[in-house]
C-alpha positions in Angstrom: -63.5 -50.2 -115.9 -67.2 -51.0 -115.5 -66.9 -54.2 -117.6 -63.7 -55.6 -116.2 -65.2 -54.9 -112.5 -68.5 -56.4 -113.7 -66.7 -59.5 -115.1 -64.9 -59.9 -111.8 -68.0 -59.7 -110.0 -69.6 -62.3 -112.3 -66.8 -64.6 -112.0 -66.9 -64.5 -107.9 -70.9 -65.0 -107.9 -71.2 -63.6 -104.4 -73.6 -61.4 -103.1 -73.1 -58.6 -105.1 -74.8 -55.1 -105.0 -73.7 -51.7 -106.3 -74.6 -48.4 -104.7 -74.3 -45.2 -105.0 -70.7 -43.5 -104.4 -70.2 -42.1 -100.6 -68.9 -42.7 -97.5 -71.5 -43.4 -94.9 -71.5 -41.0 -91.9 -74.1 -42.7 -89.5 -72.4 -44.9 -87.2 -76.3 -46.2 -86.2 -76.5 -47.0 -90.0 -73.2 -49.6 -89.7 -74.9 -50.9 -86.4 -78.1 -51.6 -87.8 -76.6 -53.1 -91.0 -74.7 -55.5 -88.9 -77.6 -56.4 -86.7 -79.4 -57.3 -90.2 -76.6 -59.3 -91.5 -76.9 -61.5 -88.2 -80.4 -61.6 -88.3 -80.5 -62.9 -91.9 -77.5 -65.5 -91.2 -79.7 -66.9 -88.5 -82.6 -67.5 -91.4 -80.2 -68.4 -94.2 -77.9 -70.9 -92.1 -77.0 -73.2 -95.0 -74.8 -72.5 -97.7 -73.3 -69.0 -98.8 -74.9 -66.1 -99.8 -74.1 -63.9 -102.8 -75.9 -60.6 -103.2 -75.3 -58.9 -106.7 -75.5 -54.9 -106.6 -77.3 -55.0 -110.0 -76.6 -51.2 -110.9 -79.8 -49.9 -112.4 -81.3 -46.4 -113.1 -84.6 -44.7 -112.1 -85.6 -41.3 -112.9 -81.9 -40.8 -114.7 -80.1 -41.6 -111.7 -77.9 -44.4 -110.2 -79.9 -46.1 -107.6 -78.2 -48.9 -105.5 -79.3 -52.1 -104.9 -81.8 -51.9 -102.0 -81.1 -55.8 -100.7 -77.4 -54.8 -100.9 -77.9 -51.4 -99.0 -80.0 -53.1 -96.3 -77.2 -55.7 -95.3 -74.2 -53.5 -95.9 -75.4 -49.7 -95.5 -72.8 -49.2 -97.8 -73.3 -47.4 -101.1 -70.2 -47.9 -103.1 -70.6 -48.9 -106.6 -69.3 -52.3 -107.6 -69.1 -53.7 -103.9 -69.6 -57.5 -103.3 -71.0 -59.0 -100.1 -70.1 -62.4 -99.0 -71.9 -64.0 -96.3 -70.9 -67.5 -94.9 -72.8 -68.7 -92.1 -71.2 -71.2 -89.4 -67.6 -70.8 -90.9 -64.6 -70.5 -89.1 -63.7 -68.0 -91.7 -64.9 -64.4 -91.4 -68.8 -64.7 -91.9 -69.2 -61.5 -93.5 -66.8 -60.0 -96.0 -67.2 -57.0 -98.6 -64.9 -56.9 -101.7 -64.6 -53.6 -103.1 -62.5 -52.5 -106.1 -59.0 -51.2 -105.8 -58.8 -47.2 -106.2 -57.9 -45.8 -109.1 -56.5 -42.4 -108.6 -56.9 -41.3 -112.4 -60.5 -42.3 -112.6 -61.3 -40.7 -109.4 -60.2 -37.3 -110.9 -63.4 -37.9 -113.2 -65.6 -39.6 -110.8 -64.8 -38.7 -107.5 -63.3 -40.5 -104.7 -63.8 -44.2 -103.7 -63.7 -46.1 -100.8 -60.8 -48.6 -100.5 -60.2 -52.0 -99.1 -58.8 -52.2 -95.9 -59.2 -52.3 -92.2 -60.4 -48.9 -91.8 -63.2 -49.3 -94.4 -64.0 -52.6 -92.6 -63.9 -50.4 -89.0 -66.3 -47.8 -90.7 -68.5 -50.2 -91.9 -68.8 -52.7 -89.0 -67.5 -55.4 -91.2 -65.3 -58.3 -90.4 -63.4 -57.8 -93.7 -63.2 -55.4 -96.6 -60.9 -57.0 -99.3 -60.0 -56.5 -102.9 -62.2 -57.6 -105.6 -59.4 -59.2 -106.8 -59.6 -61.5 -103.8 -63.3 -62.4 -104.4 -62.6 -65.7 -106.6 -60.1 -67.5 -104.2 -62.4 -66.8 -101.0 -65.4 -68.1 -103.1 -63.8 -70.9 -103.9 -62.7 -71.5 -100.0 -66.0 -71.1 -98.7 -68.7 -72.3 -100.8 -69.1 -76.0 -101.0 -69.1 -77.5 -104.8 -72.6 -78.9 -104.2 -73.9 -76.9 -101.6 -76.5 -74.0 -101.6 -75.7 -70.5 -102.8 -77.9 -67.8 -102.1 -78.4 -65.0 -104.3 -80.3 -62.1 -105.3 -81.7 -63.6 -108.7 -83.1 -61.0 -111.1 -86.7 -60.8 -111.4 -88.6 -61.2 -114.7 -90.1 -63.6 -117.4 -86.8 -65.4 -118.1 -87.3 -67.3 -114.5 -90.0 -68.9 -112.5 -90.0 -68.8 -108.6 -87.8 -71.5 -107.8 -85.6 -71.8 -111.0 -82.1 -71.8 -111.2 -81.1 -68.7 -113.0 -79.8 -68.9 -116.2 -78.4 -65.6 -117.5 -75.6 -63.1 -117.1 -73.8 -62.6 -114.4 -75.3 -65.7 -113.1 -74.1 -67.7 -116.0 -70.4 -66.9 -114.6 -71.5 -68.3 -111.2 -72.7 -71.4 -112.6 -69.3 -71.9 -114.6 -67.6 -71.4 -111.5 -69.8 -73.8 -109.3 -71.7 -76.1 -111.8 -72.9 -78.3 -109.4 -74.2 -75.8 -106.7 -77.9 -75.2 -106.1 -78.5 -71.7 -107.0 -81.4 -70.4 -105.0 -83.1 -66.9 -104.3 -81.9 -64.8 -101.2 -85.1 -62.3 -102.1 -87.8 -64.2 -99.8 -85.5 -64.5 -96.6 -84.3 -60.7 -97.2 -88.3 -59.6 -97.6 -89.2 -61.3 -94.7 -86.8 -59.3 -92.4 -87.3 -55.8 -94.4 -91.3 -56.2 -93.8 -90.7 -55.1 -90.1 -88.7 -51.8 -89.6 -86.9 -51.0 -86.8 -87.3 -47.3 -84.9 -84.3 -46.0 -86.7 -86.1 -47.2 -90.0 -89.4 -45.5 -88.9 -87.6 -42.3 -88.4 -86.1 -42.2 -91.9 -89.8 -43.1 -93.3 -91.2 -40.3 -91.0 -88.6 -37.8 -92.2 -89.6 -39.0 -95.9 -93.3 -38.7 -95.2 -92.8 -35.0 -93.8 -90.9 -34.2 -96.7 -93.7 -35.4 -99.1 -96.9 -33.6 -97.2 -94.7 -30.1 -97.5 -94.6 -31.1 -101.6 -98.2 -31.3 -101.5 -98.6 -28.2 -100.0 -96.1 -26.4 -102.1 -97.6 -27.8 -104.9 -101.0 -26.2 -104.5 -100.5 -22.8 -105.9 -99.5 -24.3 -108.9 -102.9 -26.1 -109.2 -105.5 -24.2 -111.4 -107.3 -23.9 -114.7 -105.1 -23.4 -117.6 -101.8 -24.4 -115.6 -99.8 -27.6 -116.7 -99.6 -30.7 -115.0 -95.8 -30.6 -115.3 -95.8 -27.4 -113.3 -97.2 -29.0 -110.0 -94.6 -31.5 -110.7 -92.0 -29.3 -110.7 -93.1 -27.6 -107.6 -93.2 -30.6 -105.6 -89.8 -32.0 -106.8 -88.2 -28.7 -105.8 -89.9 -29.3 -102.2 -88.3 -32.4 -102.1 -85.1 -31.4 -103.1 -84.9 -28.3 -100.8 -85.6 -30.3 -97.7 -83.2 -32.8 -97.7 -84.6 -35.7 -99.9 -82.3 -37.4 -101.9 -84.6 -37.9 -105.0 -88.5 -39.0 -105.7 -89.1 -42.4 -104.5 -91.1 -43.1 -107.9 -92.0 -41.0 -110.9 -94.2 -38.4 -109.7 -97.9 -38.8 -110.8 -100.1 -35.7 -111.7 -102.9 -36.7 -113.3 -105.7 -34.3 -114.3 -109.3 -34.4 -115.8 -109.0 -38.2 -118.0 -105.5 -38.5 -116.8 -107.2 -39.0 -112.8 -108.5 -42.2 -113.8 -105.0 -43.8 -115.1 -103.3 -45.1 -112.1 -100.0 -44.8 -113.4 -99.8 -42.1 -115.6 -96.6 -40.5 -116.3 -96.9 -37.8 -119.0 -97.9 -34.9 -116.7 -98.0 -32.8 -120.0 -101.8 -31.7 -120.0 -103.1 -28.5 -119.2 -105.9 -28.4 -116.2 -109.2 -27.0 -116.9 -111.8 -25.6 -114.7 -114.0 -28.6 -113.4 -111.3 -31.1 -113.5 -109.8 -33.2 -110.5 -106.0 -33.8 -110.3 -104.7 -36.7 -108.2 -101.3 -36.1 -107.2 -99.5 -39.4 -106.3 -96.0 -38.8 -105.1 -93.3 -39.7 -102.9 -89.4 -38.5 -101.3 -86.9 -40.6 -100.8 -84.8 -40.0 -97.8 -81.5 -41.7 -96.9 -82.7 -44.5 -98.7 -86.5 -44.4 -97.1 -89.7 -44.0 -99.1 -93.0 -42.1 -98.9 -96.1 -42.5 -101.0 -98.9 -40.0 -100.6 -101.8 -39.3 -102.5 -104.4 -36.7 -102.6 -107.1 -35.5 -105.0 -107.7 -31.7 -105.4 -110.4 -30.1 -107.6 -108.7 -27.9 -109.9 -110.8 -24.8 -109.4 -110.3 -24.8 -105.6 -113.9 -26.5 -104.9 -115.3 -29.9 -105.5 -118.4 -30.2 -107.7 -121.6 -32.1 -106.2 -120.7 -35.4 -107.9 -117.1 -35.0 -107.2 -117.4 -34.4 -103.4 -120.0 -37.7 -103.4 -117.6 -39.9 -105.0 -114.6 -38.2 -102.8 -116.6 -38.6 -99.6 -117.3 -42.4 -100.6 -113.2 -43.1 -100.9 -112.7 -41.4 -97.6 -115.4 -43.6 -96.0 -113.8 -46.5 -97.6 -110.4 -45.6 -96.0 -111.7 -45.0 -92.9 -113.2 -48.5 -92.8 -109.7 -50.1 -93.8 -108.1 -48.3 -91.1 -110.1 -49.8 -88.6 -108.9 -53.3 -89.6 -105.6 -52.2 -89.1 -103.9 -53.9 -86.0 -101.2 -56.7 -85.5 -102.3 -59.8 -86.4 -104.6 -58.9 -89.3 -103.8 -59.5 -93.0 -104.4 -57.1 -96.1 -107.8 -59.3 -96.8 -110.0 -58.0 -94.5 -108.5 -54.3 -95.0 -109.0 -54.7 -98.6 -112.5 -56.1 -98.2 -113.9 -53.4 -95.7 -112.7 -50.9 -98.5 -114.2 -52.7 -101.3 -117.4 -53.5 -99.5 -117.9 -49.8 -98.3 -117.3 -48.6 -102.0 -119.8 -51.2 -103.1 -122.4 -50.4 -100.7 -122.7 -46.5 -101.6 -123.0 -44.6 -104.6 -123.8 -45.7 -108.2 -122.7 -44.7 -111.9 -124.5 -43.2 -114.7 -126.3 -46.5 -115.5 -127.2 -47.5 -111.9 -124.5 -49.9 -111.1 -122.7 -50.1 -107.9 -119.0 -48.8 -107.8 -117.2 -51.7 -106.6 -116.2 -52.3 -110.4 -114.3 -49.1 -110.5 -112.0 -50.1 -107.4 -109.3 -51.7 -109.6 -106.3 -52.1 -107.2 -105.2 -53.5 -103.8 -105.9 -51.4 -100.7 -102.7 -51.0 -99.7 -98.8 -52.2 -99.9 -95.8 -52.1 -97.5 -93.6 -49.3 -97.7 -89.6 -48.9 -96.7 -86.4 -48.8 -98.7 -88.7 -49.2 -101.9 -92.0 -47.5 -102.5 -93.7 -51.0 -102.8 -91.6 -52.6 -100.3 -90.9 -56.9 -101.1 -93.0 -59.2 -99.0 -92.0 -62.6 -98.0 -95.7 -63.7 -97.8 -98.6 -61.7 -98.6 -100.7 -63.4 -96.2 -98.3 -62.7 -93.3 -100.2 -61.0 -90.8 -99.4 -57.5 -89.7 -96.9 -56.7 -86.9 -95.9 -54.0 -85.0 -92.9 -51.8 -87.1 -94.8 -52.6 -90.2 -95.2 -49.5 -92.5 -98.2 -50.0 -95.0 -100.3 -47.9 -97.3 -104.0 -47.5 -97.2 -105.2 -46.5 -100.6 -108.7 -46.9 -101.8 -109.6 -45.1 -105.1 -112.8 -44.9 -107.6 -111.9 -44.5 -111.3 -114.9 -43.7 -113.8 -113.8 -43.1 -117.0 -116.9 -42.2 -118.6 -117.0 -39.2 -115.9 -113.3 -38.4 -116.1 -113.7 -39.0 -112.6 -110.6 -40.3 -110.4 -110.3 -39.9 -106.7 -107.7 -41.6 -104.7 -106.5 -41.0 -100.8 -103.4 -42.5 -99.7 -101.9 -42.7 -96.5 -98.8 -43.9 -95.0 -99.7 -46.0 -91.8 -97.4 -47.7 -89.0 -98.6 -50.7 -87.4 -98.5 -50.3 -83.5 -99.1 -52.7 -80.8 -102.4 -51.4 -80.1 -103.6 -50.5 -84.1 -102.1 -48.2 -85.9 -100.7 -44.4 -86.4 -101.2 -42.4 -89.7 -97.4 -41.1 -90.0 -99.1 -38.6 -93.0 -102.1 -37.5 -90.8 -100.7 -33.7 -90.7 -102.1 -33.5 -94.6 -105.8 -33.0 -94.8 -108.0 -35.7 -96.2 -111.5 -34.2 -95.7 -113.3 -32.7 -98.6 -113.9 -29.2 -96.6 -110.4 -29.4 -95.4 -109.0 -29.6 -98.8 -111.0 -26.8 -100.1 -110.1 -25.0 -97.2 -106.1 -25.7 -97.7 -106.2 -24.8 -101.2 -108.0 -21.7 -100.4 -105.2 -20.7 -98.0 -102.2 -21.6 -100.1 -103.4 -20.0 -103.2 
């Protein structure tokens, strides 16, 4: 069934997005999605848009294509969205597979083409996938522009036309069309969140903070990193998170200096630090919070020295967050703070041990896409602020990361309920043990 459906989608070459099974229950979601489609059509006013729901699996779970979900609020596998700006025909048509009662006995009920589904989703039309090739032929100019969600990766450069499946079929159907990436226009819209989206992120952050607190009793000499991971992810699920927003990072001792450490299998020792970088996903929206904890419950003098430098760097970066500012001065403030304080064992400044950016955008994805890295911040954007110092020869890695909403007057730390200062961390660990 999947291969046949995939063939239909390739032949059609339209906005194709696949999502997790289910029937949307939030009418606000359908209104949000419709407003986004209208905003997108204003920006992509030439040609048609074909978004492919590239089904993929993350953390051994099916995860819908985020761009498709952003424009539809639909999480039905195999769905296809066709957007046609300035047309006498319907500007927005969703295509779904016909229901198969025998298959549904194994996989559960599916949404069906028809007026009821269109009403539920706030869509002009919801047709069968069988009707997609004809609709595409009627609405896509043979030599016009076709925007699609092209796959990232080394097989294509920015601006290149796609040459791989399923886009090979699209090229076969529209051999003279100019195929362009819809990603930048969608990223531009996704960078600024509505109040509804901010509330979803706030809930994801709230769940993630609870996960951090719930993990503290599992931190101690002789305990394993995966025990901490299990405690966190149990709390995520029990509080309504869909899944972890990304593979949980629990790195102790030498693993604390590995940015994307994924093993989570080391036994913690007295004197270690453990970096916990985790995030819950709530109704599609992500959180991303990092704290560094002393395994024994108290920082050593050296650990506290470096910790306070990282905290000062975060505070310096936060002071730069406001509308109109780009990430460049935010990062510069953090780096200058780190580079001007403290030394390694060779007496060198510590800036060389700050090896990543100071933040990123947050939303439907933990690293939400950006249309332009140099775009100034605007009210309604949600970002992370996360300086860190990683000194391998000392097995000393420290990162502090918070989720921050840009407001009209500056910023608000969404994760302010999770302590950041060294004394507060030690107190919290003592209380939770």
